[in-house]
Every structure is written in C-alpha cells, then in structure tokens.
Biopython code that builds the backbone (N, CA, C, O; Angstrom):
import numpy as np
from Bio.PDB.StructureBuilder import StructureBuilder

atoms = [
    (1, "LEU", "N", (-7.731, -4.985, 5.467)),
    (1, "LEU", "CA", (-7.040, -4.440, 6.624)),
    (1, "LEU", "C", (-6.683, -2.971, 6.389)),
    (1, "LEU", "O", (-6.869, -2.129, 7.268)),
    (2, "PHE", "N", (-6.168, -2.678, 5.192)),
    (2, "PHE", "CA", (-5.767, -1.302, 4.892)),
    (2, "PHE", "C", (-6.961, -0.356, 4.911)),
    (2, "PHE", "O", (-6.879, 0.725, 5.493)),
    (3, "ILE", "N", (-8.059, -0.741, 4.291)),
    (3, "ILE", "CA", (-9.223, 0.144, 4.202)),
    (3, "ILE", "C", (-9.801, 0.420, 5.583)),
    (3, "ILE", "O", (-10.158, 1.557, 5.892)),
    (4, "VAL", "N", (-9.894, -0.604, 6.408)),
    (4, "VAL", "CA", (-10.401, -0.419, 7.773)),
    (4, "VAL", "C", (-9.480, 0.513, 8.552)),
    (4, "VAL", "O", (-9.949, 1.431, 9.224)),
    (5, "ALA", "N", (-8.174, 0.282, 8.464)),
    (5, "ALA", "CA", (-7.211, 1.122, 9.187)),
    (5, "ALA", "C", (-7.221, 2.553, 8.660)),
    (5, "ALA", "O", (-7.128, 3.497, 9.444)),
    (6, "PHE", "N", (-7.333, 2.728, 7.349)),
    (6, "PHE", "CA", (-7.372, 4.069, 6.765)),
    (6, "PHE", "C", (-8.604, 4.822, 7.258)),
    (6, "PHE", "O", (-8.506, 5.990, 7.634)),
    (7, "ASN", "N", (-9.758, 4.164, 7.259)),
    (7, "ASN", "CA", (-10.981, 4.811, 7.744)),
    (7, "ASN", "C", (-10.887, 5.154, 9.224)),
    (7, "ASN", "O", (-11.351, 6.216, 9.639)),
    (8, "LEU", "N", (-10.296, 4.277, 10.024)),
    (8, "LEU", "CA", (-10.094, 4.577, 11.444)),
    (8, "LEU", "C", (-9.213, 5.813, 11.616)),
    (8, "LEU", "O", (-9.544, 6.717, 12.383)),
    (9, "CYS", "N", (-8.101, 5.846, 10.903)),
    (9, "CYS", "CA", (-7.163, 6.976, 11.028)),
    (9, "CYS", "C", (-7.813, 8.282, 10.593)),
    (9, "CYS", "O", (-7.678, 9.297, 11.276)),
    (10, "GLN", "N", (-8.503, 8.269, 9.487)),
    (10, "GLN", "CA", (-9.078, 9.495, 8.939)),
    (10, "GLN", "C", (-10.320, 9.950, 9.699)),
    (10, "GLN", "O", (-10.428, 11.119, 10.069)),
    (11, "ASN", "N", (-11.247, 9.043, 9.930)),
    (11, "ASN", "CA", (-12.558, 9.434, 10.447)),
    (11, "ASN", "C", (-12.670, 9.396, 11.968)),
    (11, "ASN", "O", (-13.227, 10.316, 12.567)),
    (12, "LYS", "N", (-12.153, 8.355, 12.594)),
    (12, "LYS", "CA", (-12.328, 8.227, 14.041)),
    (12, "LYS", "C", (-11.226, 8.936, 14.821)),
    (12, "LYS", "O", (-11.510, 9.678, 15.762)),
    (13, "TRP", "N", (-9.974, 8.712, 14.436)),
    (13, "TRP", "CA", (-8.854, 9.286, 15.183)),
    (13, "TRP", "C", (-8.463, 10.661, 14.670)),
    (13, "TRP", "O", (-7.670, 11.351, 15.311)),
    (14, "LYS", "N", (-9.009, 11.084, 13.510)),
    (14, "LYS", "CA", (-8.754, 12.404, 12.910)),
    (14, "LYS", "C", (-7.268, 12.653, 12.655)),
    (14, "LYS", "O", (-6.778, 13.762, 12.869)),
    (15, "ILE", "N", (-6.553, 11.628, 12.198)),
    (15, "ILE", "CA", (-5.144, 11.772, 11.844)),
    (15, "ILE", "C", (-5.078, 12.251, 10.398)),
    (15, "ILE", "O", (-5.666, 11.637, 9.508)),
    (16, "ASP", "N", (-4.362, 13.343, 10.168)),
    (16, "ASP", "CA", (-4.262, 13.933, 8.836)),
    (16, "ASP", "C", (-3.193, 13.193, 8.032)),
    (16, "ASP", "O", (-2.046, 13.634, 7.953)),
    (17, "ASP", "N", (-3.578, 12.078, 7.445)),
    (17, "ASP", "CA", (-2.663, 11.248, 6.665)),
    (17, "ASP", "C", (-3.332, 10.953, 5.332)),
    (17, "ASP", "O", (-3.836, 9.854, 5.102)),
    (18, "VAL", "N", (-3.327, 11.954, 4.461)),
    (18, "VAL", "CA", (-4.079, 11.879, 3.211)),
    (18, "VAL", "C", (-3.616, 10.715, 2.341)),
    (18, "VAL", "O", (-4.436, 10.064, 1.694)),
    (19, "LEU", "N", (-2.331, 10.452, 2.319)),
    (19, "LEU", "CA", (-1.813, 9.386, 1.470)),
    (19, "LEU", "C", (-1.931, 8.003, 2.102)),
    (19, "LEU", "O", (-1.645, 6.997, 1.452)),
    (20, "GLY", "N", (-2.344, 7.947, 3.349)),
    (20, "GLY", "CA", (-2.497, 6.654, 4.011)),
    (20, "GLY", "C", (-1.174, 5.953, 4.267)),
    (20, "GLY", "O", (-1.090, 4.729, 4.158)),
    (21, "VAL", "N", (-0.141, 6.711, 4.606)),
    (21, "VAL", "CA", (1.183, 6.127, 4.817)),
    (21, "VAL", "C", (1.178, 5.171, 6.004)),
    (21, "VAL", "O", (1.680, 4.052, 5.900)),
    (22, "TRP", "N", (0.610, 5.606, 7.137)),
    (22, "TRP", "CA", (0.609, 4.719, 8.306)),
    (22, "TRP", "C", (-0.259, 3.484, 8.090)),
    (22, "TRP", "O", (0.211, 2.374, 8.341)),
    (23, "PRO", "N", (-1.514, 3.627, 7.633)),
    (23, "PRO", "CA", (-2.311, 2.407, 7.454)),
    (23, "PRO", "C", (-1.685, 1.433, 6.454)),
    (23, "PRO", "O", (-1.770, 0.219, 6.635)),
    (24, "LEU", "N", (-1.064, 1.954, 5.415)),
    (24, "LEU", "CA", (-0.507, 1.058, 4.405)),
    (24, "LEU", "C", (0.842, 0.498, 4.848)),
    (24, "LEU", "O", (0.971, -0.707, 5.066)),
    (25, "HIS", "N", (1.839, 1.354, 4.981)),
    (25, "HIS", "CA", (3.195, 0.888, 5.263)),
    (25, "HIS", "C", (3.394, 0.504, 6.726)),
    (25, "HIS", "O", (4.049, -0.495, 7.024)),
    (26, "GLY", "N", (2.835, 1.288, 7.633)),
    (26, "GLY", "CA", (3.015, 1.000, 9.052)),
    (26, "GLY", "C", (2.355, -0.295, 9.474)),
    (26, "GLY", "O", (2.986, -1.147, 10.099)),
    (27, "LEU", "N", (1.091, -0.444, 9.135)),
    (27, "LEU", "CA", (0.384, -1.662, 9.540)),
    (27, "LEU", "C", (0.843, -2.889, 8.763)),
    (27, "LEU", "O", (0.904, -3.989, 9.313)),
    (28, "ALA", "N", (1.167, -2.705, 7.487)),
    (28, "ALA", "CA", (1.672, -3.844, 6.720)),
    (28, "ALA", "C", (3.022, -4.297, 7.273)),
    (28, "ALA", "O", (3.282, -5.496, 7.369)),
    (29, "GLY", "N", (3.877, -3.346, 7.635)),
    (29, "GLY", "CA", (5.164, -3.697, 8.230)),
    (29, "GLY", "C", (5.008, -4.349, 9.591)),
    (29, "GLY", "O", (5.707, -5.311, 9.910)),
    (30, "ALA", "N", (4.082, -3.820, 10.399)),
    (30, "ALA", "CA", (3.834, -4.408, 11.719)),
    (30, "ALA", "C", (3.314, -5.837, 11.572)),
    (30, "ALA", "O", (3.750, -6.740, 12.286)),
    (31, "TRP", "N", (2.388, -6.033, 10.652)),
    (31, "TRP", "CA", (1.869, -7.384, 10.434)),
    (31, "TRP", "C", (2.982, -8.303, 9.933)),
    (31, "TRP", "O", (3.061, -9.458, 10.352)),
    (32, "GLY", "N", (3.837, -7.809, 9.047)),
    (32, "GLY", "CA", (4.945, -8.624, 8.550)),
    (32, "GLY", "C", (5.878, -9.053, 9.667)),
    (32, "GLY", "O", (6.316, -10.202, 9.713)),
    (33, "GLY", "N", (6.181, -8.123, 10.573)),
    (33, "GLY", "CA", (7.045, -8.456, 11.701)),
    (33, "GLY", "C", (6.424, -9.489, 12.615)),
    (33, "GLY", "O", (7.090, -10.434, 13.036)),
    (34, "ILE", "N", (5.160, -9.313, 12.922)),
    (34, "ILE", "CA", (4.472, -10.254, 13.814)),
    (34, "ILE", "C", (4.243, -11.596, 13.119)),
    (34, "ILE", "O", (4.361, -12.651, 13.742)),
    (35, "ALA", "N", (3.916, -11.551, 11.825)),
    (35, "ALA", "CA", (3.659, -12.791, 11.086)),
    (35, "ALA", "C", (4.898, -13.673, 11.021)),
    (35, "ALA", "O", (4.783, -14.899, 11.012)),
    (36, "CYS", "N", (6.090, -13.063, 10.975)),
    (36, "CYS", "CA", (7.318, -13.871, 11.008)),
    (36, "CYS", "C", (7.393, -14.676, 12.293)),
    (36, "CYS", "O", (7.804, -15.837, 12.289)),
    (37, "GLY", "N", (6.996, -14.054, 13.386)),
    (37, "GLY", "CA", (7.002, -14.758, 14.664)),
    (37, "GLY", "C", (5.966, -15.859, 14.741)),
    (37, "GLY", "O", (6.161, -16.864, 15.425)),
    (38, "ILE", "N", (4.863, -15.665, 14.037)),
    (38, "ILE", "CA", (3.799, -16.680, 14.050)),
    (38, "ILE", "C", (4.155, -17.836, 13.121)),
    (38, "ILE", "O", (4.200, -18.991, 13.544)),
    (39, "PHE", "N", (4.405, -17.518, 11.857)),
    (39, "PHE", "CA", (4.576, -18.557, 10.848)),
    (39, "PHE", "C", (5.998, -19.098, 10.760)),
    (39, "PHE", "O", (6.258, -20.032, 10.002)),
    (40, "GLY", "N", (6.920, -18.520, 11.526)),
    (40, "GLY", "CA", (8.281, -19.052, 11.565)),
    (40, "GLY", "C", (8.442, -20.203, 12.539)),
    (40, "GLY", "O", (9.495, -20.840, 12.581)),
    (41, "GLN", "N", (7.421, -20.472, 13.312)),
    (41, "GLN", "CA", (7.461, -21.569, 14.287)),
    (41, "GLN", "C", (7.429, -22.915, 13.560)),
    (41, "GLN", "O", (6.750, -23.067, 12.545)),
    (42, "THR", "N", (8.158, -23.871, 14.084)),
    (42, "THR", "CA", (8.191, -25.194, 13.449)),
    (42, "THR", "C", (6.823, -25.868, 13.468)),
    (42, "THR", "O", (6.524, -26.679, 12.592)),
    (43, "GLY", "N", (5.998, -25.548, 14.445)),
    (43, "GLY", "CA", (4.652, -26.116, 14.510)),
    (43, "GLY", "C", (3.745, -25.602, 13.401)),
    (43, "GLY", "O", (2.705, -26.199, 13.124)),
    (44, "LEU", "N", (4.126, -24.510, 12.770)),
    (44, "LEU", "CA", (3.332, -23.950, 11.667)),
    (44, "LEU", "C", (4.120, -23.996, 10.356)),
    (44, "LEU", "O", (4.040, -23.075, 9.542)),
    (45, "TRP", "N", (4.872, -25.063, 10.162)),
    (45, "TRP", "CA", (5.619, -25.340, 8.939)),
    (45, "TRP", "C", (6.772, -24.373, 8.687)),
    (45, "TRP", "O", (7.283, -24.288, 7.571)),
    (46, "GLY", "N", (7.180, -23.646, 9.724)),
    (46, "GLY", "CA", (8.337, -22.765, 9.592)),
    (46, "GLY", "C", (9.613, -23.525, 9.897)),
    (46, "GLY", "O", (9.575, -24.694, 10.279)),
    (47, "LYS", "N", (10.727, -22.864, 9.729)),
    (47, "LYS", "CA", (12.025, -23.497, 9.973)),
    (47, "LYS", "C", (12.473, -23.346, 11.417)),
    (47, "LYS", "O", (13.489, -23.920, 11.809)),
    (48, "GLY", "N", (11.726, -22.578, 12.220)),
    (48, "GLY", "CA", (12.080, -22.394, 13.619)),
    (48, "GLY", "C", (13.143, -21.320, 13.788)),
    (48, "GLY", "O", (13.520, -20.640, 12.833)),
    (49, "GLY", "N", (13.612, -21.181, 15.007)),
    (49, "GLY", "CA", (14.639, -20.184, 15.278)),
    (49, "GLY", "C", (14.101, -18.769, 15.375)),
    (49, "GLY", "O", (14.871, -17.815, 15.485)),
    (50, "VAL", "N", (12.785, -18.628, 15.334)),
    (50, "VAL", "CA", (12.160, -17.311, 15.421)),
    (50, "VAL", "C", (11.336, -17.263, 16.699)),
    (50, "VAL", "O", (10.514, -18.143, 16.955)),
    (51, "SER", "N", (11.561, -16.239, 17.488)),
    (51, "SER", "CA", (10.810, -16.083, 18.727)),
    (51, "SER", "C", (9.637, -15.138, 18.490)),
    (51, "SER", "O", (9.820, -14.004, 18.048)),
    (52, "PHE", "N", (8.445, -15.611, 18.784)),
    (52, "PHE", "CA", (7.261, -14.772, 18.616)),
    (52, "PHE", "C", (7.359, -13.519, 19.476)),
    (52, "PHE", "O", (7.029, -12.422, 19.026)),
    (53, "MET", "N", (7.812, -13.684, 20.714)),
    (53, "MET", "CA", (7.896, -12.543, 21.625)),
    (53, "MET", "C", (8.926, -11.523, 21.143)),
    (53, "MET", "O", (8.708, -10.320, 21.282)),
    (54, "SER", "N", (10.040, -11.982, 20.583)),
    (54, "SER", "CA", (11.036, -11.030, 20.076)),
    (54, "SER", "C", (10.487, -10.260, 18.879)),
    (54, "SER", "O", (10.826, -9.092, 18.691)),
    (55, "GLN", "N", (9.655, -10.891, 18.078)),
    (55, "GLN", "CA", (9.031, -10.198, 16.947)),
    (55, "GLN", "C", (8.047, -9.138, 17.440)),
    (55, "GLN", "O", (7.985, -8.045, 16.878)),
    (56, "ILE", "N", (7.281, -9.450, 18.482)),
    (56, "ILE", "CA", (6.353, -8.472, 19.067)),
    (56, "ILE", "C", (7.141, -7.291, 19.627)),
    (56, "ILE", "O", (6.811, -6.134, 19.365)),
    (57, "ILE", "N", (8.186, -7.593, 20.403)),
    (57, "ILE", "CA", (8.988, -6.525, 21.009)),
    (57, "ILE", "C", (9.643, -5.674, 19.929)),
    (57, "ILE", "O", (9.643, -4.447, 20.027)),
    (58, "GLY", "N", (10.197, -6.304, 18.905)),
    (58, "GLY", "CA", (10.825, -5.559, 17.811)),
    (58, "GLY", "C", (9.835, -4.680, 17.068)),
    (58, "GLY", "O", (10.155, -3.545, 16.712)),
    (59, "THR", "N", (8.645, -5.190, 16.833)),
    (59, "THR", "CA", (7.612, -4.413, 16.146)),
    (59, "THR", "C", (7.188, -3.214, 16.982)),
    (59, "THR", "O", (7.076, -2.101, 16.468)),
    (60, "VAL", "N", (6.952, -3.439, 18.265)),
    (60, "VAL", "CA", (6.564, -2.336, 19.159)),
    (60, "VAL", "C", (7.690, -1.306, 19.259)),
    (60, "VAL", "O", (7.428, -0.103, 19.271)),
    (61, "MET", "N", (8.931, -1.767, 19.331)),
    (61, "MET", "CA", (10.074, -0.845, 19.397)),
    (61, "MET", "C", (10.184, -0.020, 18.112)),
    (61, "MET", "O", (10.428, 1.185, 18.164)),
    (62, "GLY", "N", (10.005, -0.667, 16.971)),
    (62, "GLY", "CA", (10.065, 0.052, 15.698)),
    (62, "GLY", "C", (8.999, 1.127, 15.600)),
    (62, "GLY", "O", (9.279, 2.245, 15.167)),
    (63, "ILE", "N", (7.779, 0.797, 15.997)),
    (63, "ILE", "CA", (6.685, 1.772, 15.983)),
    (63, "ILE", "C", (6.974, 2.898, 16.969)),
    (63, "ILE", "O", (6.722, 4.065, 16.671)),
    (64, "SER", "N", (7.499, 2.553, 18.136)),
    (64, "SER", "CA", (7.812, 3.571, 19.150)),
    (64, "SER", "C", (8.883, 4.536, 18.664)),
    (64, "SER", "O", (8.753, 5.748, 18.840)),
    (65, "ILE", "N", (9.936, 4.010, 18.057)),
    (65, "ILE", "CA", (11.007, 4.865, 17.536)),
    (65, "ILE", "C", (10.463, 5.793, 16.453)),
    (65, "ILE", "O", (10.804, 6.975, 16.417)),
    (66, "ALA", "N", (9.623, 5.261, 15.576)),
    (66, "ALA", "CA", (9.041, 6.091, 14.518)),
    (66, "ALA", "C", (8.155, 7.188, 15.099)),
    (66, "ALA", "O", (8.217, 8.333, 14.650)),
    (67, "LEU", "N", (7.334, 6.854, 16.088)),
    (67, "LEU", "CA", (6.459, 7.858, 16.708)),
    (67, "LEU", "C", (7.256, 8.940, 17.430)),
    (67, "LEU", "O", (6.985, 10.130, 17.267)),
    (68, "ILE", "N", (8.231, 8.528, 18.221)),
    (68, "ILE", "CA", (9.041, 9.504, 18.955)),
    (68, "ILE", "C", (9.813, 10.394, 17.987)),
    (68, "ILE", "O", (9.850, 11.612, 18.157)),
    (69, "GLY", "N", (10.426, 9.790, 16.978)),
    (69, "GLY", "CA", (11.154, 10.575, 15.976)),
    (69, "GLY", "C", (10.245, 11.534, 15.232)),
    (69, "GLY", "O", (10.610, 12.686, 14.994)),
    (70, "GLY", "N", (9.066, 11.064, 14.865)),
    (70, "GLY", "CA", (8.109, 11.927, 14.170)),
    (70, "GLY", "C", (7.665, 13.097, 15.016)),
    (70, "GLY", "O", (7.611, 14.231, 14.539)),
    (71, "PHE", "N", (7.344, 12.827, 16.284)),
    (71, "PHE", "CA", (6.941, 13.915, 17.178)),
    (71, "PHE", "C", (8.070, 14.918, 17.377)),
    (71, "PHE", "O", (7.825, 16.123, 17.421)),
    (72, "LEU", "N", (9.296, 14.437, 17.498)),
    (72, "LEU", "CA", (10.436, 15.349, 17.663)),
    (72, "LEU", "C", (10.636, 16.224, 16.428)),
    (72, "LEU", "O", (10.740, 17.446, 16.535)),
    (73, "VAL", "N", (10.687, 15.598, 15.265)),
    (73, "VAL", "CA", (10.930, 16.350, 14.027)),
    (73, "VAL", "C", (9.812, 17.352, 13.773)),
    (73, "VAL", "O", (10.081, 18.525, 13.512)),
    (74, "TYR", "N", (8.562, 16.906, 13.846)),
    (74, "TYR", "CA", (7.458, 17.818, 13.571)),
    (74, "TYR", "C", (7.287, 18.859, 14.663)),
    (74, "TYR", "O", (6.845, 19.974, 14.384)),
    (75, "GLY", "N", (7.626, 18.520, 15.900)),
    (75, "GLY", "CA", (7.586, 19.510, 16.974)),
    (75, "GLY", "C", (8.595, 20.618, 16.747)),
    (75, "GLY", "O", (8.286, 21.795, 16.934)),
    (76, "ILE", "N", (9.807, 20.244, 16.343)),
    (76, "ILE", "CA", (10.837, 21.246, 16.055)),
    (76, "ILE", "C", (10.433, 22.085, 14.850)),
    (76, "ILE", "O", (10.554, 23.310, 14.881)),
    (77, "LEU", "N", (9.957, 21.444, 13.793)),
    (77, "LEU", "CA", (9.527, 22.192, 12.602)),
    (77, "LEU", "C", (8.391, 23.156, 12.921)),
    (77, "LEU", "O", (8.391, 24.296, 12.456)),
    (78, "ARG", "N", (7.426, 22.702, 13.713)),
    (78, "ARG", "CA", (6.299, 23.563, 14.071)),
    (78, "ARG", "C", (6.781, 24.766, 14.874)),
    (78, "ARG", "O", (6.304, 25.882, 14.665)),
    (79, "ALA", "N", (7.728, 24.548, 15.794)),
    (79, "ALA", "CA", (8.233, 25.639, 16.629)),
    (79, "ALA", "C", (9.081, 26.617, 15.825)),
    (79, "ALA", "O", (9.030, 27.823, 16.065)),
    (80, "VAL", "N", (9.853, 26.113, 14.882)),
    (80, "VAL", "CA", (10.791, 26.961, 14.143)),
    (80, "VAL", "C", (10.117, 27.689, 12.983)),
    (80, "VAL", "O", (10.296, 28.897, 12.826)),
    (81, "MET", "N", (9.344, 26.969, 12.168)),
    (81, "MET", "CA", (8.821, 27.601, 10.959)),
    (81, "MET", "C", (7.346, 27.346, 10.690)),
    (81, "MET", "O", (6.786, 27.943, 9.771)),
    (82, "GLY", "N", (6.715, 26.499, 11.446)),
    (82, "GLY", "CA", (5.301, 26.199, 11.206)),
    (82, "GLY", "C", (5.150, 25.155, 10.118)),
    (82, "GLY", "O", (5.941, 25.099, 9.177)),
    (83, "ILE", "N", (4.121, 24.325, 10.259)),
    (83, "ILE", "CA", (3.914, 23.264, 9.272)),
    (83, "ILE", "C", (2.513, 23.281, 8.671)),
    (83, "ILE", "O", (2.198, 22.445, 7.823)),
    (84, "ARG", "N", (1.675, 24.211, 9.092)),
    (84, "ARG", "CA", (0.322, 24.295, 8.547)),
    (84, "ARG", "C", (0.192, 25.537, 7.676)),
    (84, "ARG", "O", (0.822, 26.563, 7.933)),
    (85, "LEU", "N", (-0.622, 25.427, 6.661)),
    (85, "LEU", "CA", (-0.965, 26.580, 5.844)),
    (85, "LEU", "C", (-2.108, 27.328, 6.514)),
    (85, "LEU", "O", (-2.874, 26.755, 7.289)),
    (86, "SER", "N", (-2.212, 28.611, 6.203)),
    (86, "SER", "CA", (-3.361, 29.365, 6.703)),
    (86, "SER", "C", (-4.611, 28.893, 5.956)),
    (86, "SER", "O", (-4.508, 28.193, 4.949)),
    (87, "GLU", "N", (-5.783, 29.276, 6.449)),
    (87, "GLU", "CA", (-7.025, 28.862, 5.779)),
    (87, "GLU", "C", (-7.073, 29.392, 4.353)),
    (87, "GLU", "O", (-7.531, 28.698, 3.445)),
    (88, "GLU", "N", (-6.601, 30.621, 4.155)),
    (88, "GLU", "CA", (-6.590, 31.205, 2.807)),
    (88, "GLU", "C", (-5.646, 30.423, 1.893)),
    (88, "GLU", "O", (-5.983, 30.151, 0.741)),
    (89, "GLU", "N", (-4.471, 30.064, 2.399)),
    (89, "GLU", "CA", (-3.518, 29.293, 1.597)),
    (89, "GLU", "C", (-4.049, 27.892, 1.304)),
    (89, "GLU", "O", (-3.832, 27.370, 0.210)),
    (90, "GLU", "N", (-4.738, 27.280, 2.257)),
    (90, "GLU", "CA", (-5.343, 25.975, 2.014)),
    (90, "GLU", "C", (-6.397, 26.067, 0.919)),
    (90, "GLU", "O", (-6.509, 25.174, 0.080)),
    (91, "HIS", "N", (-7.168, 27.148, 0.931)),
    (91, "HIS", "CA", (-8.199, 27.337, -0.090)),
    (91, "HIS", "C", (-7.562, 27.516, -1.469)),
    (91, "HIS", "O", (-8.050, 26.962, -2.454)),
    (92, "GLU", "N", (-6.477, 28.284, -1.542)),
    (92, "GLU", "CA", (-5.777, 28.482, -2.819)),
    (92, "GLU", "C", (-5.109, 27.197, -3.290)),
    (92, "GLU", "O", (-5.034, 26.928, -4.489)),
    (93, "GLY", "N", (-4.629, 26.416, -2.346)),
    (93, "GLY", "CA", (-3.881, 25.205, -2.661)),
    (93, "GLY", "C", (-2.399, 25.439, -2.441)),
    (93, "GLY", "O", (-1.900, 26.550, -2.618)),
    (94, "ALA", "N", (-1.708, 24.392, -2.059)),
    (94, "ALA", "CA", (-0.282, 24.508, -1.737)),
    (94, "ALA", "C", (0.545, 24.881, -2.962)),
    (94, "ALA", "O", (1.515, 25.628, -2.841)),
    (95, "ASP", "N", (0.179, 24.375, -4.140)),
    (95, "ASP", "CA", (0.959, 24.695, -5.334)),
    (95, "ASP", "C", (1.005, 26.195, -5.574)),
    (95, "ASP", "O", (2.067, 26.759, -5.836)),
    (96, "LEU", "N", (-0.145, 26.831, -5.484)),
    (96, "LEU", "CA", (-0.213, 28.264, -5.756)),
    (96, "LEU", "C", (0.352, 29.086, -4.605)),
    (96, "LEU", "O", (1.090, 30.042, -4.843)),
    (97, "SER", "N", (0.026, 28.741, -3.375)),
    (97, "SER", "CA", (0.446, 29.575, -2.247)),
    (97, "SER", "C", (1.925, 29.415, -1.907)),
    (97, "SER", "O", (2.553, 30.383, -1.478)),
    (98, "ILE", "N", (2.493, 28.248, -2.080)),
    (98, "ILE", "CA", (3.906, 28.040, -1.740)),
    (98, "ILE", "C", (4.805, 28.210, -2.956)),
    (98, "ILE", "O", (5.798, 28.936, -2.899)),
    (99, "HIS", "N", (4.465, 27.551, -4.046)),
    (99, "HIS", "CA", (5.345, 27.506, -5.212)),
    (99, "HIS", "C", (5.007, 28.539, -6.279)),
    (99, "HIS", "O", (5.752, 28.721, -7.241)),
    (100, "LYS", "N", (3.881, 29.210, -6.096)),
    (100, "LYS", "CA", (3.422, 30.235, -7.044)),
    (100, "LYS", "C", (3.200, 29.674, -8.448)),
    (100, "LYS", "O", (3.414, 30.363, -9.446)),
    (101, "ILE", "N", (2.768, 28.414, -8.509)),
    (101, "ILE", "CA", (2.398, 27.805, -9.783)),
    (101, "ILE", "C", (1.048, 27.129, -9.607)),
    (101, "ILE", "O", (0.682, 26.726, -8.503)),
    (102, "SER", "N", (0.326, 27.012, -10.685)),
    (102, "SER", "CA", (-0.978, 26.358, -10.634)),
    (102, "SER", "C", (-0.795, 24.847, -10.711)),
    (102, "SER", "O", (0.156, 24.356, -11.319)),
    (103, "ALA", "N", (-1.705, 24.127, -10.094)),
    (103, "ALA", "CA", (-1.655, 22.665, -10.166)),
    (103, "ALA", "C", (-1.969, 22.191, -11.578)),
    (103, "ALA", "O", (-1.525, 21.120, -11.992)),
    (104, "TYR", "N", (-2.726, 22.980, -12.308)),
    (104, "TYR", "CA", (-3.102, 22.644, -13.673)),
    (104, "TYR", "C", (-2.678, 23.793, -14.580)),
    (104, "TYR", "O", (-3.462, 24.716, -14.798)),
    (105, "PRO", "N", (-1.455, 23.762, -15.116)),
    (105, "PRO", "CA", (-0.931, 24.899, -15.870)),
    (105, "PRO", "C", (-1.717, 25.231, -17.135)),
    (105, "PRO", "O", (-1.645, 26.357, -17.627)),
    (106, "GLU", "N", (-2.470, 24.262, -17.670)),
    (106, "GLU", "CA", (-3.230, 24.568, -18.885)),
    (106, "GLU", "C", (-4.259, 25.668, -18.633)),
    (106, "GLU", "O", (-4.648, 26.374, -19.564)),
    (107, "GLU", "N", (-4.701, 25.819, -17.385)),
    (107, "GLU", "CA", (-5.621, 26.908, -17.065)),
    (107, "GLU", "C", (-4.936, 28.262, -17.204)),
    (107, "GLU", "O", (-5.582, 29.253, -17.544)),
    (108, "ASP", "N", (-3.646, 28.308, -16.945)),
    (108, "ASP", "CA", (-2.898, 29.557, -17.054)),
    (108, "ASP", "C", (-2.611, 29.928, -18.501)),
    (108, "ASP", "O", (-2.313, 31.088, -18.785)),
    (109, "LEU", "N", (-2.691, 28.975, -19.420)),
    (109, "LEU", "CA", (-2.348, 29.222, -20.813)),
    (109, "LEU", "C", (-3.529, 29.673, -21.655)),
    (109, "LEU", "O", (-3.345, 30.104, -22.793)),
    (110, "ARG", "N", (-4.735, 29.581, -21.117)),
    (110, "ARG", "CA", (-5.915, 29.994, -21.885)),
    (110, "ARG", "C", (-5.893, 31.497, -22.101)),
    (110, "ARG", "O", (-5.473, 32.251, -21.224)),
    (111, "PRO", "N", (-6.350, 31.932, -23.274)),
    (111, "PRO", "CA", (-6.364, 33.390, -23.549)),
    (111, "PRO", "C", (-7.423, 34.126, -22.764)),
    (111, "PRO", "O", (-7.552, 35.343, -22.891)),
]
sb = StructureBuilder()
sb.init_structure("model")
sb.init_model(0)
sb.init_chain("A")
sb.init_seg("    ")
for serial, (resi, resn, name, xyz) in enumerate(atoms, 1):
    if name == "N":
        sb.init_residue(resn, " ", resi, " ")
    sb.init_atom(name, np.array(xyz, "f"), 0.0, 1.0, " ", f" {name:<3s}", serial, name[0])
structure = sb.get_structure()
C-alpha cells in the first residue's frame, strides 16, 4: 500500500514529498481509522460499539483539517518569506546554501 501510494504521490500527482510522510503516516492512519470501523463490528469478531460511518467521517475530517492547516501555514510562509530555494541553491544543496556547511564535512578537511 505504501509503495503504490508513494509512487502515485511522486510520479502521477507530482507532490513534492521526498520522505513519503503522507503515503506512510497519512494513509496508514486513515486505514487505521477506517479499519476500526470495519473490524470493531460484532459481526467481524469485534466488541461492537464502533460505528463504521463515524470512523469514515472522523477520518475524512482529520484529513481535511490537516490539508486546510497545511495550506494555511505554507501559504503564509510562502507569502512572508518564501519556501523554495532558487535553482542555484538547489544545485548547491540546502546544507551549503542555507547553513553554509557541507553535507559531507570530510570533503572540507582534505588538504
């Protein structure tokens, strides 16, 4: 499930999520929420007291809150200070362009 979702996010939808946070944590959490509604039913050896529809609504609400919050935070950051590196800074790498240190300090120590 994770690999399929990661490939969809990266290749088809072009979402820049290098660490795979959404495919891993988002989809696993969504499945966990929905699975409680499925397997919590007494007909499926659960203890009951779990509404499948409430689990769906809760999962959709959680995803919606995360999306809206993310768009708000990143929209404000983009407007105030920018969140992308220039092409030159991307080529140099974030460590060197932002922090002024090399990602591999042993290269800096060679004579």
